[in-house]
Structure formats: C-alpha cells, structure tokens
N, CA, C and O atoms as a MOPAC input file, in Angstrom:
PM7 MOZYME 1SCF
protein

 N    -96.81000 1     8.55800 1    78.46200 1
 C    -95.50700 1     8.36000 1    78.01000 1
 C    -95.53600 1     9.63500 1    76.95800 1
 O    -96.47200 1     9.80700 1    76.17700 1
 N    -94.65000 1    10.30700 1    77.02200 1
 C    -94.93300 1    11.84700 1    76.49700 1
 C    -94.34300 1    11.12600 1    75.03800 1
 O    -93.37400 1    10.36700 1    75.04300 1
 N    -95.02600 1    11.46400 1    73.92100 1
 C    -95.08500 1    11.48500 1    72.61800 1
 C    -94.67300 1    12.10700 1    71.77600 1
 O    -95.26800 1    13.16200 1    71.55600 1
 N    -93.49300 1    11.76600 1    70.92300 1
 C    -91.86900 1    13.12000 1    70.57500 1
 C    -92.48000 1    12.57200 1    68.97200 1
 O    -91.58400 1    11.94200 1    68.41000 1
 N    -93.81800 1    12.66000 1    68.07600 1
 C    -94.02500 1    12.02100 1    67.54100 1
 C    -93.58400 1    13.66900 1    66.10900 1
 O    -93.26200 1    13.63700 1    64.92100 1
 N    -93.80100 1    14.75400 1    67.02800 1
 C    -94.32100 1    16.37700 1    66.75200 1
 C    -92.50400 1    16.87600 1    65.90000 1
 O    -92.27100 1    17.78200 1    65.09900 1
 N    -91.57500 1    15.87800 1    66.49400 1
 C    -90.01100 1    16.19300 1    66.63300 1
 C    -90.02300 1    17.08600 1    64.95300 1
 O    -90.83400 1    16.83300 1    64.06200 1
 N    -89.11000 1    17.94900 1    64.88000 1
 C    -89.04200 1    18.55200 1    63.57500 1
 C    -87.23200 1    18.30000 1    63.06900 1
 O    -86.78900 1    18.34800 1    61.92200 1
 N    -86.43200 1    18.01900 1    64.41400 1
 C    -85.15400 1    17.65000 1    63.81000 1
 C    -84.97000 1    16.06200 1    64.42900 1
 O    -85.73800 1    15.27000 1    64.97500 1
 N    -83.46600 1    16.03900 1    64.02400 1
 C    -82.71500 1    14.52600 1    64.73600 1
 C    -83.20900 1    14.82700 1    66.00000 1
 O    -84.22200 1    14.17000 1    66.24200 1
 N    -82.91100 1    15.48800 1    66.79200 1
 C    -81.63100 1    15.66500 1    67.23600 1
 C    -83.11500 1    16.64800 1    68.70000 1
 O    -83.60300 1    17.76400 1    68.52000 1
 N    -83.35400 1    15.88000 1    69.71100 1
 C    -84.51000 1    16.32200 1    70.60500 1
 C    -83.72300 1    17.46200 1    71.74300 1
 O    -82.57100 1    17.30100 1    72.14700 1
 N    -84.48000 1    18.43700 1    72.07600 1
 C    -84.13100 1    19.76300 1    72.76800 1
 C    -84.85900 1    20.12100 1    74.18100 1
 O    -85.94700 1    19.81400 1    74.66900 1
 N    -83.38700 1    21.17700 1    74.75500 1
 C    -84.71100 1    20.77900 1    76.53100 1
 C    -85.62700 1    21.87300 1    75.88200 1
 O    -86.39600 1    22.38100 1    76.69800 1
 N    -85.70100 1    22.24100 1    74.90300 1
 C    -86.82300 1    23.10900 1    74.52100 1
 C    -87.41900 1    22.66100 1    74.06700 1
 O    -88.57100 1    23.09300 1    74.06900 1
 N    -87.09100 1    21.42100 1    73.31100 1
 C    -88.44700 1    20.73400 1    72.96500 1
 C    -89.33000 1    19.47100 1    73.90900 1
 O    -90.37500 1    18.83100 1    73.79700 1
 N    -88.10200 1    19.59600 1    74.94500 1
 C    -89.00300 1    18.59000 1    76.35600 1
 C    -89.75700 1    19.71400 1    77.18000 1
 O    -90.79600 1    19.47200 1    77.79500 1
 N    -89.06100 1    21.16100 1    77.14300 1
 C    -90.05100 1    21.91700 1    77.89200 1
 C    -91.50000 1    21.69300 1    77.60900 1
 O    -92.40200 1    21.31800 1    78.35800 1
 N    -91.50300 1    22.13000 1    75.89200 1
 C    -93.14900 1    21.71900 1    75.01500 1
 C    -93.37800 1    21.07400 1    75.44600 1
 O    -94.08100 1    21.28300 1    76.43500 1
 N    -93.03600 1    19.84500 1    75.13900 1
 C    -93.95300 1    18.70300 1    75.90600 1
 C    -94.53200 1    18.84800 1    76.58500 1
 O    -95.74600 1    19.03100 1    76.48700 1
 N    -93.61600 1    18.81200 1    77.94000 1
 C    -94.76300 1    19.02100 1    79.38400 1
 C    -95.64200 1    20.19300 1    79.31600 1
 O    -96.63500 1    20.04900 1    80.02900 1
 N    -95.59400 1    21.27600 1    78.70200 1
 C    -96.26000 1    22.10500 1    78.51300 1
 C    -97.81100 1    21.61900 1    77.93500 1
 O    -98.95000 1    21.78700 1    78.36900 1
 N    -97.25500 1    20.94000 1    76.74900 1
 C    -98.65200 1    20.01700 1    76.04100 1
 C    -99.09700 1    19.42600 1    76.40900 1
 O   -100.32100 1    19.52000 1    76.49400 1
 N    -98.10500 1    17.92400 1    77.11100 1
 C    -99.16000 1    16.96700 1    77.59800 1
 C    -99.49000 1    16.86800 1    78.95600 1
 O   -100.44300 1    16.18200 1    79.32600 1
 N    -98.53900 1    17.70700 1    79.98700 1
 C    -99.06700 1    17.21400 1    80.82100 1
 C    -99.73200 1    18.75200 1    81.40200 1
 O   -100.53400 1    18.54800 1    82.31300 1
 N    -99.56400 1    20.19000 1    81.06800 1
 C   -100.45300 1    21.02900 1    81.52400 1
 C    -99.12800 1    22.41500 1    82.02400 1
 O    -99.19700 1    23.64200 1    82.10500 1
 N    -98.33900 1    21.69000 1    82.19500 1
 C    -97.55200 1    22.80900 1    83.22200 1
 C    -97.62600 1    24.14200 1    82.74000 1
 O    -97.54300 1    24.26600 1    81.51800 1
 N    -97.74800 1    25.04900 1    83.34700 1
 C    -96.87500 1    26.19300 1    82.03200 1
 C    -95.56600 1    26.38100 1    82.02900 1
 O    -94.65500 1    26.00900 1    82.76900 1
 N    -95.68100 1    27.55600 1    80.26900 1
 C    -94.25100 1    26.87600 1    79.67200 1
 C    -93.12500 1    27.41000 1    80.74400 1
 O    -92.14000 1    26.67200 1    80.74800 1
 N    -93.03700 1    28.50500 1    81.64400 1
 C    -91.82300 1    28.62100 1    82.95900 1
 C    -91.49700 1    27.73900 1    83.49000 1
 O    -90.35500 1    27.27900 1    83.48100 1
 N    -92.83200 1    27.14200 1    84.31000 1
 C    -92.71000 1    26.05400 1    84.91400 1
 C    -91.84300 1    24.60900 1    84.30600 1
 O    -90.85100 1    24.04400 1    84.76600 1
 N    -92.68800 1    24.29900 1    83.07500 1
 C    -91.73500 1    23.29700 1    82.20600 1
 C    -90.23200 1    23.60200 1    82.20100 1
 O    -89.34900 1    22.94900 1    82.75700 1
 N    -90.08000 1    24.98000 1    81.29600 1
 C    -88.35200 1    24.50300 1    81.48500 1
 C    -87.92900 1    24.72900 1    82.67900 1
 O    -86.96400 1    23.97400 1    82.79700 1
 N    -88.12300 1    25.59900 1    84.12400 1
 C    -87.30600 1    25.76600 1    84.72500 1
 C    -87.42100 1    23.82600 1    85.60600 1
 O    -86.90900 1    23.61600 1    86.70500 1
 N    -88.01200 1    22.95100 1    84.97300 1
 C    -88.08300 1    21.69700 1    85.53600 1
 C    -87.23000 1    20.69000 1    84.22800 1
 O    -86.92600 1    19.52900 1    84.50300 1
 N    -87.06300 1    20.99000 1    83.51500 1
 C    -86.08600 1    20.94800 1    82.39400 1
 C    -84.85300 1    20.97200 1    82.96200 1
 O    -84.04200 1    20.04700 1    83.00400 1
 N    -84.70000 1    22.58300 1    83.60000 1
 C    -83.48200 1    22.91300 1    83.60500 1
 C    -82.72600 1    22.18600 1    85.44200 1
 O    -81.62900 1    21.93800 1    85.94200 1
 N    -84.00800 1    22.13900 1    85.76700 1
 C    -83.25100 1    21.51400 1    86.98900 1
 C    -83.25600 1    19.89700 1    86.94900 1
 O    -82.52200 1    19.30300 1    87.74000 1
 N    -83.68400 1    19.51400 1    86.47300 1
 C    -83.16500 1    18.00700 1    85.95300 1
 C    -82.34000 1    18.10200 1    85.74300 1
 O    -81.69900 1    17.75700 1    86.73500 1
 N    -81.51900 1    18.47200 1    84.77500 1
 C    -80.08100 1    18.84400 1    84.11300 1
 C    -78.89000 1    19.16200 1    84.95500 1
 O    -77.77700 1    18.65500 1    85.09200 1
 N    -79.58400 1    20.28900 1    85.52300 1
 C    -78.38100 1    20.76800 1    86.17500 1
 C    -78.34500 1    19.77800 1    87.14000 1
 O    -77.18300 1    19.84200 1    87.54000 1
 N    -79.07100 1    18.63600 1    87.95100 1
 C    -79.14400 1    18.09000 1    89.38800 1
 C    -78.00000 1    16.74000 1    89.02200 1
 O    -77.03600 1    16.31100 1    89.65500 1
 N    -78.73500 1    16.25200 1    87.45900 1
 C    -77.73000 1    15.49300 1    87.21200 1
 C    -76.05400 1    15.26700 1    86.93200 1
 O    -75.23500 1    14.36700 1    87.11700 1
 N    -76.06700 1    16.85400 1    86.28800 1
 C    -74.43100 1    17.27700 1    85.85900 1
 C    -74.08700 1    17.47100 1    87.05600 1
 O    -72.90000 1    17.15600 1    87.13300 1
 N    -74.60900 1    17.94700 1    88.40900 1
 C    -73.78900 1    17.91300 1    89.88100 1
 C    -73.69300 1    16.52900 1    90.31200 1
 O    -72.67500 1    16.15100 1    90.89100 1
 N    -74.63600 1    15.75900 1    90.08800 1
 C    -74.21200 1    14.34900 1    90.67300 1
 C    -73.30200 1    13.70300 1    89.90700 1
 O    -72.37000 1    13.23400 1    90.56000 1
 N    -73.25300 1    13.46400 1    88.36100 1
 C    -72.15900 1    13.38100 1    88.02700 1
 C    -70.60600 1    14.18300 1    88.06900 1
 O    -69.56300 1    13.59400 1    87.78200 1
 N    -70.65000 1    15.14300 1    88.34300 1
 C    -69.44500 1    16.18100 1    88.73600 1
 C    -68.88600 1    15.40000 1    89.70100 1
 O    -67.72600 1    15.03400 1    89.51000 1
 N    -69.72200 1    14.89300 1    91.18300 1
 C    -69.40500 1    14.30400 1    92.29600 1
 C    -69.18600 1    13.19700 1    92.46300 1
 O    -69.12900 1    12.52700 1    93.49400 1
 N    -68.98600 1    12.84000 1    90.93700 1
 C    -68.57600 1    11.37700 1    91.10500 1
 C    -69.80700 1    10.15600 1    91.11700 1
 O    -69.72900 1     8.95200 1    90.87700 1
 N    -71.01900 1    11.05900 1    91.52200 1
 C    -71.73000 1     9.99300 1    91.51400 1
 C    -72.33700 1     9.09600 1    90.01100 1
 O    -72.00700 1     9.40400 1    88.86600 1
 N    -73.27500 1     7.95600 1    90.37700 1
 C    -73.57200 1     7.28800 1    89.11400 1
 C    -75.30500 1     7.93300 1    89.15900 1
 O    -76.01900 1     8.01900 1    90.15800 1
 N    -75.62300 1     8.29600 1    87.82600 1
 C    -77.20900 1     8.52300 1    87.84300 1
 C    -77.62600 1     7.47400 1    87.05100 1
 O    -77.04000 1     6.91000 1    86.12700 1
 N    -79.11700 1     7.21600 1    87.71200 1
 C    -79.46600 1     6.17600 1    87.12100 1
 C    -80.59400 1     6.17000 1    86.83800 1
 O    -81.34700 1     6.34900 1    87.79500 1
 N    -81.22200 1     5.98100 1    85.52600 1
 C    -82.76800 1     6.00900 1    85.27300 1
 C    -83.61200 1     4.54800 1    84.76600 1
 O    -83.49800 1     3.77700 1    83.81300 1
 N    -84.69700 1     4.66600 1    86.21700 1
 C    -84.85000 1     3.28600 1    85.66900 1
 C    -85.60200 1     2.92400 1    84.12500 1
 O    -86.71500 1     3.40400 1    83.90900 1
 N    -85.09400 1     2.26900 1    83.33400 1
 C    -85.99100 1     1.71400 1    82.07100 1
 C    -85.32300 1     2.73300 1    80.83200 1
 O    -85.60800 1     2.75900 1    79.63400 1
 N    -84.43300 1     3.46700 1    81.52300 1
 C    -83.84300 1     3.96700 1    79.90400 1
 C    -81.90300 1     3.59600 1    80.12700 1
 O    -81.17800 1     3.11800 1    79.25500 1
 N    -81.38800 1     4.09800 1    81.87000 1
 C    -80.39900 1     3.91200 1    81.49900 1
 C    -79.06000 1     4.18700 1    82.44000 1
 O    -79.50000 1     4.63400 1    83.49900 1
 N    -77.30200 1     4.09500 1    82.51900 1
 C    -77.22600 1     4.67800 1    83.71100 1
 C    -75.72700 1     5.63700 1    82.80000 1
 O    -75.12100 1     5.38400 1    81.75900 1
 N    -75.64600 1     6.36400 1    83.46100 1
 C    -74.41400 1     7.66300 1    83.44300 1
 C    -73.49900 1     7.49800 1    84.40400 1
 O    -73.76900 1     7.14000 1    85.55000 1
 N    -72.21700 1     7.78800 1    83.91600 1
 C    -71.50900 1     7.26300 1    85.17200 1
 C    -69.86700 1     8.26600 1    84.99600 1
 O    -69.10600 1     7.29900 1    85.01900 1
 N    -69.18700 1     9.15700 1    84.88800 1
 C    -68.29600 1    10.08300 1    85.44300 1
 C    -67.42600 1     8.42100 1    85.47100 1
 O    -67.64700 1     7.41800 1    86.15000 1
 N    -66.32900 1     8.73000 1    84.34500 1
 C    -65.01700 1     8.04200 1    84.55300 1
 C    -63.71700 1     8.92800 1    84.50300 1
 O    -63.83500 1    10.11600 1    84.20200 1
 N    -62.30500 1     8.32000 1    84.82500 1
 C    -61.39100 1     8.32700 1    84.61300 1
 C    -60.84600 1     8.17900 1    83.35300 1
 O    -60.66200 1     6.99400 1    83.07400 1
 N    -60.55600 1     8.87800 1    82.58500 1
 C    -59.56800 1     8.07800 1    81.17400 1
 C    -57.91800 1     8.16500 1    82.01400 1
 O    -57.72300 1     8.75300 1    83.07800 1
 N    -57.22100 1     7.66700 1    81.47700 1
 C    -56.00000 1     7.26100 1    81.88400 1
 C    -55.05100 1     7.72100 1    81.17800 1
 O    -55.12000 1     6.88300 1    80.27900 1
 N    -54.02100 1     8.54900 1    80.79800 1
 C    -53.01500 1     9.27100 1    80.13500 1
 C    -52.76800 1     8.43400 1    79.39800 1
 O    -52.63600 1     7.29000 1    79.83400 1
 N    -52.61000 1     8.72100 1    77.95500 1
 C    -51.65400 1     7.82300 1    76.89000 1
 C    -50.99300 1     8.41600 1    75.44500 1
 O    -51.18800 1     9.48400 1    74.86400 1
 N    -50.42000 1     7.65200 1    75.22900 1
 C    -50.01900 1     7.75500 1    73.94300 1
 C    -50.91900 1     8.27700 1    73.04200 1
 O    -51.93400 1     7.59100 1    72.92300 1
 N    -50.84900 1     9.70900 1    72.07600 1
 C    -51.31700 1     9.90000 1    70.71400 1
 C    -50.90600 1    10.42000 1    69.91300 1
 O    -49.77800 1    10.84400 1    70.16500 1
 N    -51.49900 1    10.78500 1    68.34100 1
 C    -50.93400 1    11.04100 1    67.05900 1
 C    -51.77100 1    11.62800 1    66.84900 1
 O    -52.95200 1    11.39500 1    67.10800 1
 N    -51.07400 1    12.94000 1    66.08100 1
 C    -51.48500 1    13.62400 1    65.47000 1
 C    -51.73300 1    13.56800 1    63.95000 1
 O    -50.81300 1    13.66400 1    63.13800 1
 N    -53.40200 1    13.35900 1    63.51000 1
 C    -53.38500 1    12.81400 1    62.71600 1
 C    -53.03100 1    13.48600 1    61.06900 1
 O    -52.83700 1    12.84700 1    60.03500 1
 N    -53.03200 1    14.76400 1    61.24100 1
 C    -52.30400 1    15.46100 1    59.75600 1
 C    -50.88100 1    15.61800 1    59.50600 1
 O    -50.46000 1    15.98800 1    58.41000 1
 N    -49.90300 1    15.26300 1    60.79200 1
 C    -48.43800 1    15.13500 1    60.96000 1
 C    -47.99100 1    13.58000 1    60.97700 1
 O    -47.24400 1    12.98000 1    60.20400 1
 N    -48.72600 1    13.10800 1    62.16500 1
 C    -48.17800 1    11.83700 1    62.35000 1
 C    -47.42700 1    11.66100 1    63.55700 1
 O    -47.16500 1    10.55900 1    64.04000 1
 N    -46.95300 1    13.19400 1    64.21800 1
 C    -46.09300 1    13.63000 1    65.58400 1
 C    -46.99900 1    12.66200 1    66.65600 1
 O    -48.21700 1    12.48500 1    66.64800 1
 N    -46.12900 1    12.18400 1    67.44100 1
 C    -46.47000 1    11.79500 1    68.74600 1
 C    -46.70700 1    12.93400 1    69.85700 1
 O    -45.93500 1    13.80100 1    70.26800 1
 N    -47.92600 1    12.66300 1    70.17700 1
 C    -48.60700 1    13.37100 1    71.21000 1
 C    -49.07100 1    12.89800 1    72.08500 1
 O    -49.72300 1    11.87500 1    71.87900 1
 N    -48.96200 1    13.37600 1    73.35800 1
 C    -49.43200 1    13.27800 1    74.99200 1
 C    -50.77200 1    13.24600 1    75.05000 1
 O    -51.16600 1    13.84300 1    74.04800 1
 N    -51.74700 1    12.84500 1    75.72900 1
 C    -53.17100 1    12.76100 1    75.94200 1
 C    -53.07500 1    12.44000 1    77.30900 1
 O    -52.79700 1    11.37600 1    77.86100 1
 N    -53.54000 1    14.28500 1    78.05000 1
 C    -53.86400 1    13.96500 1    79.17200 1
 C    -54.83200 1    13.01400 1    79.90200 1
 O    -55.94000 1    12.80500 1    79.40800 1
 N    -54.46300 1    12.43100 1    81.05300 1
 C    -55.69800 1    11.86600 1    82.01200 1
 C    -56.91300 1    12.63900 1    81.90800 1
 O    -56.76300 1    13.61900 1    82.63800 1
 N    -58.30800 1    12.67600 1    81.22200 1
 C    -59.35400 1    13.53800 1    81.78400 1
 C    -60.81400 1    12.52300 1    82.25700 1
 O    -61.00600 1    11.30800 1    82.21400 1
 N    -61.62900 1    13.62900 1    82.68200 1
 C    -62.52700 1    12.48100 1    83.23300 1
 C    -63.96000 1    12.99200 1    82.01200 1
 O    -64.32100 1    14.11100 1    81.64500 1
 N    -64.40500 1    11.79400 1    81.71200 1
 C    -65.62100 1    11.53600 1    80.92500 1
 C    -66.70000 1    11.18100 1    81.94300 1
 O    -66.68500 1    10.73900 1    83.09200 1
 N    -68.02800 1    11.69600 1    80.71800 1
 C    -68.94300 1    10.42100 1    81.03200 1
 C    -69.71500 1     9.86200 1    79.98000 1
 O    -70.20800 1    10.37400 1    78.97500 1
 N    -69.71300 1     8.09400 1    80.65600 1
 C    -70.48300 1     7.29900 1    79.72700 1
 C    -71.78900 1     7.09700 1    79.89000 1
 O    -72.34700 1     7.40300 1    80.94400 1
 N    -72.49500 1     6.50400 1    78.75700 1
 C    -73.72700 1     5.42100 1    79.36200 1
 C    -73.86300 1     4.42300 1    79.12000 1
 O    -73.16400 1     3.75200 1    78.36100 1
 N    -75.16900 1     3.96300 1    79.94800 1
 C    -75.22300 1     2.42100 1    79.03000 1
 C    -76.76000 1     2.08600 1    79.46800 1
 O    -77.44600 1     1.90600 1    80.47500 1
 N    -76.85200 1     2.12500 1    77.94400 1
 C    -78.75400 1     2.01100 1    78.26500 1
 C    -78.89100 1     0.71400 1    78.34300 1
 O    -78.54600 1    -0.28000 1    77.70500 1
 N    -79.81500 1     1.11800 1    79.81700 1
 C    -80.52500 1    -0.53300 1    80.30400 1
 C    -81.17200 1    -1.28300 1    79.16000 1
 O    -81.58200 1    -0.84400 1    78.08600 1
 N    -81.16900 1    -2.50400 1    79.63400 1
 C    -82.05700 1    -3.65500 1    78.61800 1
 C    -82.75300 1    -3.29500 1    78.05000 1
 O    -82.63500 1    -3.17600 1    76.83000 1
 N    -84.03000 1    -2.89400 1    78.88800 1
 C    -85.26000 1    -2.45600 1    78.32300 1
 C    -84.88800 1    -1.62900 1    77.39900 1
 O    -85.31300 1    -1.97800 1    76.29800 1
 N    -84.10700 1    -0.42300 1    77.37900 1
 C    -84.18800 1     0.49100 1    76.01200 1
 C    -83.48500 1    -0.01100 1    75.09200 1
 O    -83.57500 1     0.61400 1    74.03500 1
 N    -82.44600 1    -1.38700 1    75.06200 1
 C    -81.78700 1    -1.72100 1    74.52300 1
 C    -83.25200 1    -2.63400 1    73.21900 1
 O    -83.40100 1    -2.70200 1    71.99900 1
 N    -83.99400 1    -3.13900 1    74.43800 1
 C    -85.02900 1    -4.06100 1    73.85700 1
 C    -85.92900 1    -2.63100 1    72.71600 1
 O    -85.83200 1    -2.57800 1    71.49000 1
 N    -86.40400 1    -2.04900 1    73.24100 1
 C    -87.15700 1    -0.80400 1    72.71700 1
 C    -86.55100 1    -0.82400 1    71.62100 1
 O    -87.11200 1    -1.33100 1    70.65000 1
 N    -84.96200 1    -0.15200 1    71.48400 1
 C    -84.54500 1     0.58100 1    70.53000 1
 C    -84.46400 1    -0.63900 1    69.19900 1
 O    -84.78800 1    -0.44500 1    68.02700 1
 N    -83.86600 1    -2.06900 1    69.88000 1
 C    -84.49200 1    -3.69000 1    68.50000 1
 C    -84.92900 1    -3.49400 1    68.03800 1
 O    -84.66400 1    -3.19300 1    66.87400 1
 N    -86.77800 1    -3.50000 1    68.95600 1
 C    -88.12600 1    -3.52500 1    68.26300 1
 C    -88.09300 1    -2.93400 1    67.11300 1
 O    -88.43000 1    -3.44200 1    66.04300 1
 N    -87.45700 1    -1.22300 1    67.38600 1
 C    -87.72400 1    -0.48600 1    66.11900 1
 C    -87.31800 1    -1.13500 1    64.85000 1
 O    -87.90200 1    -1.42200 1    63.80500 1
 N    -85.99900 1    -1.27700 1    65.34900 1
 C    -85.30200 1    -2.03700 1    64.70700 1
 C    -85.46500 1    -3.02400 1    63.57400 1
 O    -85.01400 1    -3.11700 1    62.43200 1
 N    -86.35700 1    -3.78400 1    64.40100 1
 C    -86.93000 1    -4.92800 1    63.32700 1
 C    -88.15000 1    -4.53400 1    62.77900 1
 O    -88.61900 1    -5.19400 1    61.85200 1
 N    -88.68800 1    -3.63400 1    63.17900 1
 C    -90.29800 1    -3.29600 1    62.35500 1
 C    -89.79600 1    -2.69300 1    60.95400 1
 O    -90.02500 1    -2.96700 1    59.77600 1
 N    -88.95400 1    -1.68300 1    61.66900 1
 C    -88.27700 1    -0.80600 1    59.85900 1
 C    -87.95800 1    -1.73600 1    59.40000 1
 O    -88.91900 1    -1.93800 1    58.65700 1
 N    -86.85400 1    -3.07700 1    59.13900 1
 C    -86.61200 1    -3.78200 1    58.54400 1
 C    -87.51800 1    -4.87300 1    58.16700 1
 O    -86.80300 1    -5.43900 1    57.34000 1
 N    -88.74400 1    -5.64300 1    58.21400 1
 C    -89.50000 1    -6.17800 1    58.58900 1
 C    -90.37500 1    -5.99200 1    57.08900 1
 O    -90.61000 1    -7.00500 1    56.43100 1
 N    -90.71400 1    -4.99400 1    56.72900 1
 C    -91.56900 1    -5.12700 1    55.12600 1
 C    -90.42400 1    -5.28800 1    53.65000 1
 O    -90.77500 1    -5.36900 1    52.47300 1
 N    -89.24700 1    -5.29400 1    54.10600 1
 C    -88.43600 1    -5.15700 1    53.09200 1
 C    -88.33700 1    -6.80700 1    52.73900 1
 O    -88.23400 1    -7.58600 1    53.68800 1
 N    -88.36800 1    -7.27700 1    51.48400 1
 C    -88.28900 1    -8.17400 1    50.71600 1
 C    -86.62600 1    -8.64300 1    50.84900 1
 O    -85.88300 1    -7.67700 1    51.02000 1
 N    -85.91400 1   -10.03600 1    50.79100 1
 C    -84.55500 1   -10.16400 1    50.78200 1
 C    -84.36800 1   -10.18100 1    49.12700 1
 O    -85.20900 1   -10.45100 1    48.26900 1
 N    -83.50300 1    -9.94300 1    49.03500 1
 C    -83.54800 1   -10.27500 1    47.18000 1
 C    -82.95800 1   -11.45600 1    46.68400 1
 O    -82.97500 1   -11.69400 1    45.47600 1

C-alpha cells in the first residue's frame, strides 16, 4: 500500500501519485507519469463509452444520464430549463466506507463528552 503521509495539500494530484510511484516502487519519473496518465485516460475512455469502471476495494464509477428538468436562477428567481446531460457518479465500496468510518471513529475517540 502506498503511504500518503507526505501530502502537503488537501487534494491528491496526479503529479503526487506519480511521485509516489517513483519513490515507493522505483519506477523512473517518466514511467510513473506515463502510468498515471494512461490509467486515467483509460478510465475516462471507458466512462465516455458508457462502461462502468470498478476498482475493487475502492468503488465504482458510472456514467449516468440526468433527465431534463426545470430549474431556477438563484439571483433572479427566473425559471430556466436544465437540459439533459451525462454525469459521472461514484459509489464507494463497502471496504472503503468501513475504512473511512474507522478513521472517523479514531479521530473522535480521544474527545470526552461534556
């Protein structure tokens, strides 16, 4: 498992993933960047093609079509139509949900109730 303790920002970037492959697995920097780019390119291609992307132990990405619906301009209150569109959805795996919940429980365990 890759350690992400060295992250300096709240967001994990493709560059940081490539750096982790370089540091922890020993791929050279060019190979690391190419591998990360190829991974995300393939995910995008599959989603665009309407296929589901399943990452075991992490979750599923799906392309979904949202139906057209009426909307409202928040500034003016004017009704505006919102066109049908394709969106990507993510559903976390049970394993990821449990890991996240375990981290949340650990963070709050030291606090005494008032």
